[in-house]
LOTOR-710584 format. One record per residue: residue in one letter; x, y, z of N, C-alpha, C in turn. Coordinates in pm, whole numbers, padded with zeros to 5 digits, always signed. Example, Ala and Ser with C-alpha at 12.3 -4.5 7.8 and 13.67 -1.06 7.14 Angstrom:
A+01319-00569+00780+01230-00450+00780+01320-00330+00780/S+01285-00225+00708+01367-00106+00714+01290+00003+00787/
***
This chain:
M-00544-03947+04410-00539-03802+04399-00426-03751+04488/L-00339-03672+04430-00228-03612+04503-00249-03462+04509/G-00255-03406+04628-00259-03261+04644-00119-03206+04635/V-00103-03093+04568+00030-03032+04553+00021-02885+04589/V+00113-02843+04677+00125-02702+04715+00251-02648+04648/L+00233-02548+04563+00348-02482+04499+00392-02369+04591/A+00511-02385+04650+00560-02291+04751+00709-02265+04734/A+00755-02261+04610+00899-02250+04584+00949-02109+04561/G+00862-02017+04523+00906-01884+04481+00970-01799+04590/G+01039-01696+04545+01108-01605+04635+01019-01499+04696/G+00897-01481+04644+00804-01383+04700+00854-01240+04690/S+00897-01199+04571+00956-01065+04556+00860-00954+04597/R+00731-00966+04563+00635-00862+04603+00606-00868+04753/M+00619-00987+04810+00593-01006+04952+00713-00961+05036/G+00831-00964+04975+00952-00927+05046+01020-01045+05113/R+00966-01165+05094+01024-01289+05147+00948-01406+05084/P+01006-01524+05089+00935-01639+05033+00801-01660+05104/K+00698-01683+05025+00564-01701+05083+00554-01829+05164/A+00643-01924+05140+00645-02046+05219+00681-02017+05365/L+00735-01900+05393+00774-01863+05529+00671-01774+05599/V+00569-01731+05526+00471-01636+05580+00374-01709+05673/R+00336-01638+05778+00240-01690+05876+00124-01594+05890/E+00011-01648+05930-00105-01567+05965-00076-01494+06097/P-00154-01393+06132-00131-01322+06258-00131-01414+06381/D-00205-01525+06373-00206-01617+06488-00086-01712+06488/G+00004-01698+06389+00124-01779+06384+00115-01900+06293/T-00001-01931+06238-00017-02047+06151+00051-02022+06016/P+00144-02108+05977+00212-02090+05848+00115-02110+05731/W+00134-02030+05627+00051-02044+05507+00065-02184+05448/V+00185-02238+05452+00205-02372+05394+00123-02475+05471/E+00109-02459+05600+00025-02549+05679-00122-02535+05638/L-00168-02412+05616-00306-02389+05575-00334-02453+05439/A-00239-02445+05347-00257-02503+05214-00265-02655+05221/V-00177-02715+05300-00179-02860+05316-00311-02904+05380/R-00352-02833+05484-00477-02866+05552-00597-02856+05457/M-00599-02751+05375-00709-02732+05280-00718-02850+05183/L-00604-02894+05129-00604-03006+05035-00649-03136+05103/R-00603-03157+05224-00645-03278+05297-00794-03275+05325/E-00846-03161+05368-00989-03149+05397-01074-03165+05270/A-01016-03132+05156-01086-03146+05029-01092-03290+04981/G-01009-03376+05039-01012-03516+05001-00884-03570+04939/C-00775-03496+04948-00647-03546+04898-00577-03622+05011/P-00567-03753+05001-00505-03830+05110-00355-03807+05121/S-00292-03773+05009-00148-03745+05007-00127-03603+04957/V-00031-03534+05019+00000-03397+04979+00151-03383+04965/L+00190-03315+04859+00329-03286+04827+00348-03135+04828/V+00455-03088+04890+00486-02945+04893+00617-02924+04819/V+00615-02834+04720+00737-02801+04646+00795-02674+04705/L+00914-02687+04763+00985-02574+04823+01102-02534+04735/G+01145-02409+04748+01260-02362+04671+01338-02259+04751/A+01299-02131+04740+01368-02024+04811+01361-02050+04961/E+01474-02043+05025+01485-02065+05171+01418-02195+05214/A+01441-02299+05134+01377-02429+05157+01408-02486+05295/D+01529-02468+05344+01564-02525+05475+01477-02466+05585/A+01455-02335+05581+01370-02271+05682+01224-02309+05662/A+01179-02318+05538+01040-02350+05508+01006-02494+05544/R+01102-02582+05532+01080-02725+05561+01022-02745+05700/A+01065-02666+05795+01018-02679+05933+00871-02641+05948/L+00815-02570+05850+00676-02525+05858+00579-02620+05790/V+00631-02717+05718+00546-02814+05647+00492-02914+05750/P+00361-02934+05751+00303-03026+05850+00353-03170+05833/P+00356-03244+05941+00395-03386+05933+00305-03462+05836/G+00366-03556+05767+00291-03639+05675+00288-03587+05533/A+00316-03460+05514+00323-03405+05378+00463-03431+05323/A+00469-03477+05199+00598-03499+05134+00654-03365+05089/I+00785-03357+05083+00853-03234+05042+00946-03265+04926/V+00939-03180+04824+01035-03183+04714+01100-03046+04711/T+01232-03044+04709+01305-02918+04701+01344-02892+04556/H+01316-02771+04512+01344-02732+04373+01457-02629+04374/P+01581-02672+04351+01693-02578+04353+01688-02473+04242/G+01618-02501+04132+01608-02406+04021+01483-02320+04028/W+01432-02296+04148+01306-02222+04166+01307-02086+04100/S+01424-02022+04091+01430-01886+04034+01405-01884+03883/E+01399-02002+03820+01368-02010+03677+01222-01973+03650/G+01138-01978+03752+00999-01937+03736+00900-02048+03765/L+00773-02010+03757+00664-02100+03792+00662-02225+03704/A+00693-02212+03577+00690-02328+03487+00781-02439+03538/S+00900-02404+03581+00992-02508+03629+00942-02571+03758/T+00874-02493+03841+00820-02548+03965+00707-02646+03937/V+00621-02614+03842+00514-02706+03804+00573-02834+03745/R+00678-02821+03663+00743-02940+03608+00798-03030+03718/V+00862-02968+03818+00916-03046+03931+00802-03118+04004/A+00690-03049+04023+00575-03111+04090+00523-03230+04010/L+00510-03213+03879+00459-03321+03795+00557-03438+03789/D+00686-03409+03786+00787-03516+03788+00777-03596+03918/A+00761-03526+04030+00747-03594+04159+00619-03675+04163/A+00512-03621+04110+00383-03692+04107+00392-03819+04023/A+00472-03814+03917+00484-03930+03828+00544-04051+03899/A+00617-04026+04007+00677-04135+04085+00579-04193+04187/T+00456-04144+04188+00353-04193+04279+00245-04266+04199/P+00156-04335+04266+00046-04401+04194-00071-04307+04163/A-00059-04179+04194-00169-04084+04174-00214-04081+04029/D-00346-04073+04010-00401-04062+03876-00424-03917+03835/A-00413-03825+03933-00430-03682+03905-00366-03603+04018/V-00337-03476+03989-00289-03384+04092-00387-03269+04104/L-00400-03219+04224-00477-03099+04250-00377-02995+04299/L-00343-02900+04211-00241-02799+04241-00304-02676+04304/T-00239-02626+04409-00278-02499+04467-00152-02419+04498/L-00170-02293+04528-00059-02203+04559-00055-02179+04709/V+00065-02157+04760+00080-02132+04903+00020-01998+04945/D+00007-01904+04851-00038-01769+04887-00189-01749+04877/L-00264-01857+04902-00410-01852+04908-00456-01899+05047/P-00409-01833+05153-00434-01886+05287-00580-01891+05329/G-00668-01815+05266-00808-01815+05303-00894-01905+05216/L-00833-01978+05125-00909-02061+05033-00974-02177+05107/P-01106-02188+05102-01172-02297+05174-01165-02429+05096/A-01168-02538+05170-01165-02671+05110-01284-02692+05017/S-01393-02619+05039-01511-02634+04953-01480-02599+04807/V-01387-02508+04784-01347-02474+04647-01279-02595+04583/A-01184-02653+04654-01112-02769+04601-01207-02887+04580/R-01300-02907+04673-01397-03016+04656-01483-02995+04532/R-01521-02871+04507-01604-02843+04388-01526-02873+04261/V-01398-02839+04259-01314-02869+04141-01302-03020+04125/L-01280-03092+04233-01270-03238+04227-01402-03300+04178/D-01512-03247+04225-01643-03299+04185-01672-03277+04037/A-01609-03177+03978-01630-03146+03837-01544-03230+03745/A-01457-03311+03804-01365-03392+03724-01442-03494+03643/D-01381-03535+03533-01436-03644+03454-01451-03767+03543/T-01530-03862+03497-01542-03986+03570-01409-04060+03572/E-01321-04026+03482-01186-04084+03477-01085-03975+03517/P-01042-03973+03644-00952-03866+03690-00825-03851+03607/A-00772-03960+03554-00646-03954+03481-00654-03867+03356/T-00773-03845+03303-00787-03762+03183-00847-03625+03213/S-00871-03597+03339-00939-03474+03379-00852-03350+03367/L-00918-03240+03337-00858-03106+03343-00969-03014+03393/A-00947-02952+03506-01046-02859+03561-00974-02754+03643/R-01036-02636+03651-00976-02530+03731-01084-02446+03794/A-01053-02396+03913-01144-02303+03979-01140-02170+03905/V-01257-02108+03891-01265-01972+03842-01350-01893+03941/F-01320-01766+03952-01385-01680+04049-01444-01561+03974/D-01576-01562+03962-01645-01463+03881-01584-01456+03741/G-01554-01575+03687-01500-01587+03553-01350-01573+03542/R-01281-01534+03650-01135-01516+03648-01067-01647+03687/P-00978-01700+03602-00910-01826+03633-00829-01817+03761/G-00830-01926+03836-00755-01930+03961-00714-02072+03997/H-00702-02096+04126-00660-02226+04179-00760-02271+04284/P-00768-02400+04304-00682-02507+04256-00712-02549+04113/V-00616-02627+04060-00624-02679+03925-00607-02830+03932/L-00696-02902+03867-00690-03048+03861-00632-03090+03727/I-00527-03171+03732-00461-03217+03610-00444-03368+03616/G-00512-03438+03526-00502-03583+03518-00368-03628+03463/R-00327-03746+03505-00198-03803+03467-00177-03804+03315/A-00280-03824+03237-00267-03830+03091-00213-03699+03033/H-00219-03591+03109-00174-03459+03061-00034-03421+03109/W+00022-03491+03205+00144-03446+03270+00261-03428+03175/T+00287-03523+03089+00403-03514+02999+00386-03398+02900/R+00268-03388+02839+00244-03279+02742+00246-03143+02810/L+00188-03134+02928+00190-03007+03000+00332-02968+03035/S+00411-03060+03086+00551-03030+03120+00627-02975+03001/A+00606-03034+02885+00674-02988+02763+00627-02850+02720/A+00504-02813+02756+00447-02685+02713+00481-02570+02808/L+00535-02599+02924+00562-02495+03025+00693-02423+02998/H+00689-02288+03008+00809-02208+02986+00807-02085+03075/G+00925-02046+03125+00941-01920+03198+00861-01912+03325/D+00800-01797+03346+00727-01774+03470+00577-01790+03451/A+00539-01865+03348+00397-01890+03322+00362-02029+03374/G+00243-02042+03425+00196-02170+03473+00126-02246+03362/A+00021-02316+03400-00049-02405+03307-00166-02340+03235/S-00187-02210+03252-00306-02144+03197-00326-02167+03048/A-00222-02149+02968-00237-02166+02823-00274-02310+02789/Y-00211-02405+02853-00242-02546+02829-00387-02575+02868/L-00428-02526+02983-00564-02550+03029-00666-02490+02931/R-00637-02371+02881-00726-02306+02784-00730-02386+02654/D-00613-02421+02603-00604-02490+02475-00666-02630+02479/H-00667-02691+02596-00721-02827+02610-00859-02828+02677/R-00920-02711+02680-01059-02694+02727-01085-02752+02865/A-01003-02709+02959-01025-02749+03099-01164-02703+03142/V-01228-02782+03223-01358-02745+03277-01338-02626+03371/A-01410-02518+03347-01406-02400+03435-01511-02420+03543/V-01466-02425+03668-01555-02452+03780-01575-02323+03857/E-01690-02262+03842-01717-02134+03908-01722-02153+04060/C-01641-02075+04129-01631-02083+04274-01641-01946+04341/G-01684-01845+04264-01693-01710+04317-01789-01696+04433/D-01882-01790+04447-01974-01786+04561-01910-01840+04688/L-01793-01903+04675-01724-01964+04790-01604-01883+04838/S-01544-01807+04747-01419-01735+04779-01391-01632+04670/T-01303-01536+04701-01256-01444+04598-01147-01509+04513/G-01076-01606+04570-00969-01673+04499-00846-01586+04479/L-00840-01471+04544-00727-01380+04525-00607-01423+04608/D-00490-01422+04543-00368-01451+04617-00325-01329+04697/R-00236-01353+04791-00188-01242+04875-00041-01218+04845/D-00013-01097+04802+00123-01060+04764+00191-00965+04861/R+00116-00912+04957+00175-00816+05049+00128-00843+05188/
***
């Protein structure tokens, strides 16, 4: 299982890349995302950086792999493709994708999504939902990576693919709101 933090965007609504944002106590959001994935049971974590990658690199915790996406401005689809391409070079049978702008997301949400996976992680598709609203993290088995990459376009993520391929919806509204932070 490979945990993946998508942190490449420019953060236009935030006014700066979210990979550079810190909590009031100084803890970087990217550190919180990596920690959450590790606590959920992902032994390896990959962070995809893009906008202001050089500055953001210093905020990534030790031991997390970093992939820089120079085409980050193409949108979320290209960032997910870069993450899946990087994952394909690892022995991981699935990825658990999360966003950097979910700093309050507890590891219990990610664990619940992992627990809902098929007995065969490589074929799994599952996503957290919060009171029925789709969110993150999202579990994608290796068997889906190539088809998902081909289906991604523009600034849309994997939602259409997950819907069309009947991803397991894992209700997590009792654990978190699942809302991202844009301001």
